[in-house]
C-alpha positions in Angstrom: 0.0 0.0 0.0 1.4 3.4 -0.9 0.1 5.5 1.9 -1.4 5.1 5.3 -4.7 6.7 6.3 -4.3 8.1 9.8 -6.9 8.2 12.5 -7.1 11.9 12.1 -8.5 11.3 8.6 -11.5 9.3 9.9 -14.5 9.5 7.7 -16.9 9.3 10.5 -16.7 9.6 14.3 -16.1 6.1 15.8 -18.4 7.1 18.5 -21.3 6.3 16.1 -20.6 2.7 17.0 -22.3 3.4 20.2 -25.8 3.8 20.0 -24.5 -19.2 -13.0 -28.0 -20.9 -11.9 -27.1 -23.1 -9.0 -25.3 -20.2 -7.4 -28.5 -18.2 -7.5 -30.7 -20.9 -6.1 -29.7 -20.2 -2.5 -30.9 -16.6 -3.0 -34.1 -17.2 -4.8 -35.2 -20.2 -2.8 -38.0 -19.9 -0.2 -37.1 -23.4 1.2 -35.7 -24.2 4.6 -32.3 -25.3 5.7 -31.6 -28.6 7.5 -31.8 -28.0 11.2 -29.9 -29.8 14.0 -27.6 -28.7 16.8 -24.6 -27.2 15.2 -22.9 -26.1 18.4 -23.1 -23.0 20.5 -21.0 -19.9 20.8 -22.1 -19.7 24.4 -23.4 -16.7 26.3 -21.7 -13.3 26.4 -20.8 -11.0 29.2 -21.7 -8.2 29.0 -25.0 -8.6 27.0 -25.3 -7.1 23.5 -25.7 -3.3 23.3 -28.5 -1.4 21.5 -31.1 -4.2 21.5 -34.2 -3.9 19.4 -37.3 -3.7 21.4 -40.3 -5.9 20.6 -43.4 -7.0 22.4 -43.3 -10.6 23.5 -46.0 -11.8 21.1 -44.4 -9.9 18.2 -41.0 -11.3 19.1 -42.2 -14.9 19.0 -44.2 -14.2 15.8 -41.1 -12.8 14.1 -39.2 -15.9 15.2 -42.0 -18.0 13.7 -41.6 -16.1 10.4 -37.9 -16.7 10.6 -38.6 -20.4 10.7 -40.4 -20.2 7.3 -37.1 -19.3 5.6 -38.9 -17.0 3.2 -36.1 -14.8 1.9 -38.1 -11.8 0.5 -38.2 -9.2 3.2 -40.1 -6.7 1.1 -43.1 -9.1 0.8 -43.0 -10.0 4.5 -42.9 -6.3 5.5 -45.8 -5.4 3.3 -47.8 -8.4 4.7 -47.0 -7.3 8.3 -48.1 -3.7 7.6 -51.3 -4.8 5.7 -52.3 -7.4 8.2 -51.5 -5.3 11.3 -48.5 -7.2 12.7 -46.4 -10.4 12.4 -48.9 -12.5 14.3 -51.7 -11.5 12.0 -49.6 -12.7 9.0 -49.3 -16.1 10.6 -53.1 -16.1 11.3 -54.0 -14.9 7.8 -56.0 -17.3 5.5 -54.2 -18.9 2.5 -56.5 -16.8 0.3 -55.4 -13.6 1.9 -51.7 -14.6 1.8 -52.1 -15.4 -1.9 -53.6 -11.9 -2.4 -50.4 -10.5 -0.9 -48.2 -12.2 -3.5 -47.1 -15.3 -1.6 -46.5 -18.5 -3.6 -48.2 -21.7 -2.6 -45.0 -23.0 -1.3 -44.5 -20.0 0.9 -48.1 -20.1 2.1 -47.6 -23.8 3.1 -44.6 -22.8 5.1 -46.4 -20.0 6.9 -49.3 -22.1 7.8 -47.1 -25.0 8.8 -44.9 -23.2 11.3 -45.4 -24.2 15.0 -45.7 -21.5 17.6 -44.1 -23.8 20.2 -41.0 -24.1 18.1 -40.7 -20.3 17.9 -41.2 -20.1 21.7 -38.2 -22.6 22.1 -36.2 -20.4 19.7 -36.9 -17.4 22.0 -35.6 -19.2 25.0 -32.6 -20.6 23.2 -31.6 -17.2 21.8 -32.1 -15.4 25.1 -29.7 -17.8 26.8 -26.9 -16.8 24.5 -27.8 -13.1 24.2 -29.0 -13.1 20.6 -31.4 -10.3 19.6 -33.5 -10.1 16.5 -34.0 -7.1 14.2 -36.9 -7.5 11.9 -37.3 -5.5 8.7 -39.2 -2.4 9.6 -37.6 -2.0 13.0 -35.7 1.2 13.5 -32.5 -0.7 13.9 -32.8 -2.5 10.5 -30.1 -0.9 8.2 -31.6 0.9 5.2 -28.6 -0.2 3.0 -29.7 -3.8 3.4 -33.4 -3.0 3.1 -32.6 -1.4 -0.3 -31.5 -4.7 -1.9 -33.8 -6.8 -4.1 -34.4 -9.6 -1.5 -33.4 -8.5 2.0 -33.8 -10.9 4.8 -37.0 -10.4 6.8 -35.1 -10.5 10.1 -31.6 -10.6 11.4 -30.3 -12.6 14.3 -27.7 -10.5 16.0 -25.1 -11.4 18.6 -23.1 -8.4 19.7 -23.5 -4.7 19.2 -26.6 -4.1 17.1 -25.6 -0.4 16.6 -22.9 -1.5 14.2 -25.6 -2.4 11.6 -25.9 1.3 10.8 -22.2 2.3 10.5 -20.6 2.7 7.0 -19.0 -0.6 6.0 -16.6 -2.1 3.5 -17.1 -5.8 2.7 -13.9 -7.8 2.3 -14.0 -11.2 0.7 -11.7 -13.7 -1.1 -10.4 -17.2 -1.3 -10.6 -19.7 1.6 -7.4 -21.2 0.3 -5.6 -17.9 0.1 -1.9 -17.5 -0.2 0.2 -16.2 2.7 0.7 -13.0 0.8 -3.0 -12.6 0.1 -3.9 -13.1 3.8 -1.2 -10.5 4.8 -2.7 -8.1 2.3 -6.2 -8.6 3.6 -5.1 -8.1 7.1 -3.2 -4.9 6.3 -6.0 -3.4 4.2 -8.6 -4.2 6.8 -6.5 -2.7 9.5 -6.0 0.5 7.5 -9.6 0.8 6.4 -10.6 0.4 10.1 -8.3 3.1 11.1 -9.9 5.3 8.5 -13.2 4.8 10.4 -15.0 2.2 8.3 -16.3 -1.1 9.6 -15.1 -4.3 8.0 -17.8 -6.9 7.0 -17.0 -10.4 6.0 -18.2 -14.0 6.2 -16.0 -15.6 8.9 -14.7 -18.1 6.4 -11.1 -19.4 6.4 -8.5 -17.4 4.4 -9.3 -13.9 3.4 -12.4 -13.5 5.6 -10.5 -14.5 8.7 -7.6 -12.2 7.9 -9.9 -9.3 7.3 -11.8 -9.7 10.6 -8.5 -10.0 12.5 -7.1 -6.9 10.8 -10.0 -4.9 11.9 -9.8 -6.2 15.4 -6.1 -5.4 15.5 -6.9 -1.8 14.7 -9.5 -1.8 17.5 -12.0 -1.1 14.8 -15.5 -2.5 14.1 -16.0 -5.8 12.3 -19.2 -7.7 11.4 -19.3 -11.3 10.5 -22.3 -12.6 8.5 -22.6 -16.3 8.9 -24.3 -19.1 7.0 -25.5 -21.0 10.1 -27.8 -20.2 12.9 -26.5 -17.6 15.3 -25.9 -20.4 17.8 -23.4 -22.1 15.5 -20.1 -21.5 13.9 -18.6 -22.5 10.5 -15.8 -23.3 10.2 -15.5 -24.7 13.7 -11.9 -23.6 13.8 -13.1 -20.0 13.9 -15.1 -20.4 17.0 -12.7 -18.3 19.1 -12.8 -15.6 16.4 -16.5 -15.7 16.4 -16.6 -15.2 20.1 -14.3 -12.2 19.9 -16.4 -10.7 17.2 -19.5 -11.1 19.2 -17.8 -9.4 22.2 -16.2 -6.6 20.2 -18.3 -6.3 17.1 -21.3 -8.1 15.7 -22.2 -11.6 14.4 -25.2 -11.6 12.0 -27.3 -14.4 10.6 -30.7 -14.6 8.8 -31.1 -18.3 9.8 -32.9 -19.6 12.8 -31.0 -21.3 15.6 -29.9 -24.9 14.9 -29.4 -24.2 11.1 -26.4 -26.0 9.7 -24.1 -24.7 7.0 -25.8 -26.1 3.8 -24.3 -25.1 0.5 -27.4 -23.0 -0.5 -27.0 -20.9 2.6 -23.8 -19.3 1.4 -25.1 -17.3 -1.6 -27.9 -16.1 0.7 -25.3 -15.0 3.2 -23.3 -13.3 0.5 -26.2 -11.0 -0.4 -26.2 -9.7 3.2 -22.5 -9.1 3.2 -22.7 -7.0 0.0 -26.0 -5.5 1.1 -24.7 -4.1 4.4 -21.7 -2.6 2.7 -21.1 0.5 0.7 -18.6 -1.4 -1.4 -17.0 -4.9 -1.7 -13.3 -5.4 -1.9 -12.1 -8.8 -3.4 -8.6 -9.6 -2.3 -7.8 -13.0 -3.9 -10.3 -15.2 -5.9 -10.3 -17.9 -8.5 -12.6 -17.5 -11.5 -15.1 -19.9 -9.8 -14.8 -18.4 -6.3 -17.9 -17.7 -4.3 -16.5 -14.3 -3.7 -17.4 -13.4 -7.2 -21.1 -14.1 -6.3 -20.7 -11.4 -3.6 -19.2 -9.0 -6.1 -21.9 -9.7 -8.7 -24.6 -9.0 -6.1 -22.9 -5.8 -5.2 -23.0 -4.7 -8.8 -26.6 -5.6 -9.1 -27.5 -3.5 -6.1 -25.5 -0.4 -7.4 -22.7 -0.8 -4.9 -19.0 -0.3 -5.5 -16.7 -3.3 -6.4 -13.0 -3.2 -5.9 -10.3 -5.8 -6.7 -6.7 -6.2 -5.8 -4.6 -7.4 -8.8 -2.0 -10.1 -8.4 0.5 -12.2 -10.3 -0.6 -13.6 -13.7 0.9 -16.9 -12.5 -1.3 -17.1 -9.4 -4.7 -18.8 -10.1 -6.2 -16.9 -7.2 -5.6 -13.6 -9.1 -7.7 -14.5 -12.1 -11.0 -13.8 -10.4 -9.8 -10.3 -9.4 -8.5 -9.7 -12.9 -11.8 -10.8 -14.4 -13.6 -8.3 -12.1 -11.2 -5.5 -13.2 -11.8 -6.3 -16.9 -15.5 -6.0 -16.2 -15.4 -2.6 -14.5 -14.3 -3.2 -10.9 -11.9 -0.6 -9.6 -8.3 -1.7 -9.5 -7.0 -1.2 -6.0 -3.4 -0.6 -5.0 -3.9 1.4 -1.8 -6.5 2.1 0.9 -7.0 5.5 -0.7 -8.3 3.8 -3.8 -11.2 2.4 -1.7 -11.8 5.5 0.4 -12.1 7.9 -2.5 -14.9 5.9 -4.0 -16.7 5.2 -0.8 -16.7 8.7 0.6 -19.5 10.1 -1.6 -21.9 7.4 -0.3 -21.2 7.9 3.4 -24.0 10.4 4.0 -27.0 8.4 2.7 -29.4 6.9 5.3 -28.7 3.6 6.9 -31.9 2.8 8.7 -35.4 1.8 7.6 -38.3 3.6 9.1 -39.8 2.0 12.3 -42.5 -0.6 11.9 -45.7 0.9 10.6 -44.2 4.3 10.0 -43.3 6.0 6.7 -40.0 7.8 6.2 -42.1 10.6 4.7 -45.3 12.2 5.9 -47.5 10.1 8.2 -49.9 7.9 6.3 -48.0 8.4 3.0 -48.1 4.7 2.1 -51.5 4.2 0.5 -53.2 0.9 0.9 -50.9 -0.2 3.7 -51.5 1.8 6.9 -55.3 1.5 6.9 -55.4 -2.3 7.0 -56.7 -3.7 10.2 -56.5 -7.5 9.8 -56.4 -10.4 7.5 -60.2 -10.5 7.0 -60.0 -7.1 5.3 -57.0 -7.7 3.1 -58.5 -8.7 -0.2 -61.4 -6.3 -0.1 -59.2 -3.4 0.8 -56.8 -4.2 -2.0 -59.7 -4.2 -4.4 -60.9 -0.9 -2.9 -57.5 0.6 -3.5 -57.6 -0.5 -7.1 -61.0 1.0 -7.6 -60.0 4.3 -6.1 -56.9 4.4 -8.3 -59.0 3.6 -11.4 -61.4 6.5 -10.5 -58.6 9.0 -10.1 -56.4 7.7 -12.9 -53.3 8.0 -10.7 -52.0 7.7 -7.2 -51.3 10.8 -5.2 -47.9 12.2 -6.0 -45.2 12.0 -3.3 -44.3 15.3 -1.6 -40.6 14.8 -1.8 -39.2 16.5 -4.9 -36.5 13.8 -5.2 -39.1 11.1 -5.3 -41.0 13.0 -8.0 -37.8 13.2 -10.0 -37.2 9.5 -9.7 -40.8 8.7 -10.7 -40.5 10.8 -13.8 -37.2 9.2 -14.6 -38.5 5.7 -14.4 -41.7 6.1 -16.3 -43.8 3.1 -17.3 -41.1 1.2 -19.2 -38.8 -0.9 -17.1 -35.6 0.8 -16.2 -32.4 -0.5 -14.5 -30.8 1.2 -11.5 -28.0 2.5 -13.7 -30.5 4.0 -16.1 -32.2 5.9 -13.3 -28.9 7.1 -12.0 -28.1 8.4 -15.4 -31.4 10.1 -15.8 -31.6 11.7 -12.4 -28.0 12.3 -11.4 -28.7 10.8 -8.0 -25.9 8.5 -6.7 -26.8 4.7 -6.5 -26.9 4.6 -2.7 -29.4 7.4 -2.1 -31.3 6.3 -5.2 -31.7 2.8 -3.8 -33.2 4.2 -0.6 -35.7 6.4 -2.6 -36.7 3.4 -4.7 -37.4 1.4 -1.6 -39.6 4.1 -0.2 -41.5 4.4 -3.4 -41.9 0.6 -3.6 -43.2 0.4 -0.1 -45.6 3.3 -0.9 -47.0 1.3 -3.8 -45.7 3.8 -6.4 -42.9 1.7 -8.0 -42.8 -2.0 -8.7 -39.5 -3.9 -8.5 -39.0 -6.4 -11.4 -36.7 -9.3 -11.9 -33.2 -8.4 -13.0 -32.9 -5.3 -10.9 -35.4 -3.3 -13.0 -38.1 -0.8 -11.8 -41.3 0.5 -13.3 -44.0 2.9 -12.1 -46.9 1.2 -10.5 -50.4 1.5 -12.0 
């Protein structure tokens, strides 16, 4: 690295901490993972900071939703708001759930979940200090909520406040070279000293080196795991996981007892890239799972960085492929910082459950719903009202008006909307999420958007 970034050049105050197909199946699937006891990280002392607050019934209901393993948080959040709460979603009839867009497979899982199992999860998670952060909670990070398929809830062990801080994801080969691991450690250390958190997947090789580099700098590090929050994979990283839980944060979208199935890892990767403002790939082969993370980052409009290496090293070829396809070539920490800096200011939290980020009641067709028995009729009523007026009420935020005009009624990609509006990808993703939740924009497959109605 050419130059060291000093503590005095921190991007944000560290005090903020207080407070092509099989790869995709794991992301698109609404199936469940095999569950058995995969070990325990043990309880922590002191307990996690900044816990999310939920009523007891809502907590168990969210844990029951977590057991369904439905990976589309946008659909779950809409259902929760329409029905009037997570318990009401579980109690809704199959017909009402279908009217909300759930597949028959997802409906079967919702209706098949056992409340007693969710109660057991609550007790099990309480013993080890795990807290849950459902989508819609004020602690749920907006960056993650802005992706195409955010997890409906997060199981968090450690400092929940770290979900909101600006982060750089660092990923790479499990079988990394000694030089690659040193490079990952050094970059993570320097990026941490610059004031950014380091997010990775707790895997062997580059992930481990990145976590350790951040810890060595006394910086923040988040580990996103592919097991339940009571497990650890690989087992050899159990001590590191414990340290991250005590000094940082361990995050999972999987219920307790979930073992590390192959399909869990692409799902985990979307969280790693979704939490971060950019993803740095240190070493990777052309078939590395790290390239999944990089591709997901591109699809969500995030920055992608790659460190080049020797042409004789097979673990450099993945990075070289990324660079040929537009990733930024990185030689120093400054190469990362200068790209991340413009994105630091955009919001990192989703509005609290049941509240709009704009004016109160600005989400038509959602806030007024009282229970599952009214869902279908109310949706039809909304359609009739829209047909009478010919359009939905325009948003009051000028930025949202600009985005709506830029999208139009022909599908547009995120890059196209960025080009038409001049709004950076990060803030634009947040605006698109608000418009989608307000029923004014529909998200289509392939990362495209179109005006609703």
